[in-house]
N, C-alpha and C positions, 0 to 999 in steps of 0.2 A: 396516137397522137392526132391533135386536132389540126384543121386545115391552117388554122391562123399560126399555130405552132410550126407547121411545115414551111410556111411563108416566112416566118421569122428566121429559122435555120437557113433557108436559101438565101435571104438578105445577108445574114451573117457570113456565109462561104463568099457571097460576092464581094463584100466589104473587105474581107482579109485577104482576098486574092490579089489584090492590086496596092499599089502605093507603099510608102514608106511608114515607118513606125511613128507615132505621135507620143512625145514624151520619151527622152532617152535615158531618163535616170529618175530616182525617186523624189528628187528635188523639184524635177520639171513636171512630175505628176503631182505634186502637191500644188504646184503653182496654177496647174490646170483646174484642180479641184477648188482652190481658192476663188478662181474666176468664177466657176459655177456657182459657188455659194454666194458671191457676191450679186449675180444675176438674180438669185432666188430672193436675197435679202432686199434688192432693189424692187423687184415685182411686188413683194410684200408691202413696202413702203408706199408704192403708187397706188396699189389696191386700197391701203387704209387711208390715203389722201383723196380717194375718189376717182383716180385715173385708171379705172380697171382696164380699159382697152389696152393700154400700153403696158400695164401688169401683166396681161394677158401675153402680149407680145415677148415680153420677157421671160416669161415661165415656158413658153414654147422653144425660145432660144436656149434656155437652160436644158430642156430635153435635148435639143440638137447637140449642145457642147458635151453632154453626158454621154450620148452615143459615139461621138468622135472620139472621146478620151477611152472610153471602154473598148471600142474595136480596135481604135489606133494603137493601143498598147501592145497588141497581139500580131501587128503586121510585121513582115519581114523582107518586104520587097527592098531591093537595092537602088532602084531607080525611082524618080518622082514620076507622077502620072498627072496628065492634064486635069485640071478641076472637072472639066465636062465628062471626063471618062470614070471619075472617081465617086463612088457612092456616098462617101463622107462629105461631098459638097453638093448633095442633092437633098433638098429640105424634106421631101417624102420618105425617103430612104433612111434619113436619121431619125425621123419621127417613128418609122417602123422598128428599128433598131433599139431606139431607147426603151421600147416597151415590150421587152420580151416576157416571155410565160412567167417568170418567176416575179414579177411585179404584181400580179393578181393572188399571189399565194400568201402574202401576208394578211394580217386581219385589220390593220390602223386604216388603211385607205378606204376599205370596204365599210367600216365602222363610220367614217367621216362624209362619205357621198353616196353610199349605197354600193351594193354589188352590181345591180343593174347599170347605174350610171358610169361606174369604174369600166365595166366591158364595153359600154357605148364609146367612151373616150378611146379605148384601147382600139377597138374597132376603126373608129374615125381616123386615128393614126394610121392604121394598116390601109386603109382605103384612099388615102391622100387627102382627107378631110381637114387635118390640121393644116395643111398648107393653105387651104381657102381661108379657114379662120385666121390664120397668121396674117395674111394679106388684108383682111377685114378689120384687123386690129390696129392698122397703120394708116389704111389709105382711104380716102372719101371717093365715092364712086356714083355715078348717076346709073340707077336701075329702075327699069320700067317707068321711066318718066319721074321717079322720086330720088332724092339725095339720101344716100347711104352714107352714115359716117362711123367711124370707129365706136364711138360711146353708143350708138344705137344698134350697132351690128354684134357687139360683143357683150352679152349680159354680165353684169356683176358677178351672178352665181357661176357662170362658166368661167370667168377669171379666177375666181376662188378655187374652183374644182382643178383646173390647170395648174395652179400653184401647188397645191396638194400632190398631185399626179407627178409633177417635175421633182418635187422634194423626194417623193417616194422612189422614183426613177434613180436619181442620184444615190440614194440610201442603197438600193438593191444592186447597183451596177459598180459602184466605186468605193464605197465605205468599206474599211477593213484592209485595203490592200498596203496602206502607211498608217503609223501612228499619227500623222497628221490629218488624215481623212477621216480618223476616228474622233479627233478633237474638234473638226469642222461639222462633223455630224450632231454636236451638241447645238450648234448654232441652227442647222437646219431643222432638228427636232423643235427647237423653239418656235420656228416658223411654222412648222406643222401644227403644233399645239394651240398657236394663235388662232389659226384659220379652221381647224377642225371642227369646232363647234359654233363657228360664226354663221 
C-alpha cells in the first residue's frame, strides 16, 4: 500500500469514528446525490460562461459533498459531534476523503487530463492545496504588493480539470447505491463528455 493510500485509510477511519449518519434512507441519499449533480452542472454552466473561478469553487464543493455523503452513510454514532471536531466539516479532510485510491483506477479521467495531472490533483487534495485553491477561487487578496483576483488565480484549464475530477469522484463513490444515482450518472457523464476534450 502506498503512503497516500495509508493516509486515505487513516482519514476514513477518523471520519467514521465520530458523528451521526448522513442520509437515513435511500430517498435522502438520492436527494444528496441530486444536490451534488446540481453543483456539477452549475460548475459546468459557469465554466462555459467564462466564470471559471466560480466554477472551480463549485467543483471543489461537489468533491466535499461527495465525501460527506460517502463517509456519512457509514457512520453509526448516536450523538451529534461539534462541527469543529468532525472531519466531515473540515475542507482539507473532505478533499482527501473524496479522492480515494479507486478514483485513479479508471481510464477516462486519465485520458481526459493525463495521468500525471490526475496524480498532481489528487496529491494537491491530500496536502491541503485544494483548500488554498478553493479560497483563491472566491476571494480577492493583496499578495506581495499586487492584487490577486479569482479570475487570475485559478486558470480555466484548472477549473476544467477540477470539474472532471469532481465528476469522477462522484461516479466512483456514490453511483450504484440506488437506481436514482445511476440515472443521475447519465447527467454527470454528459458533463464529463462535454469537458473531456475541451
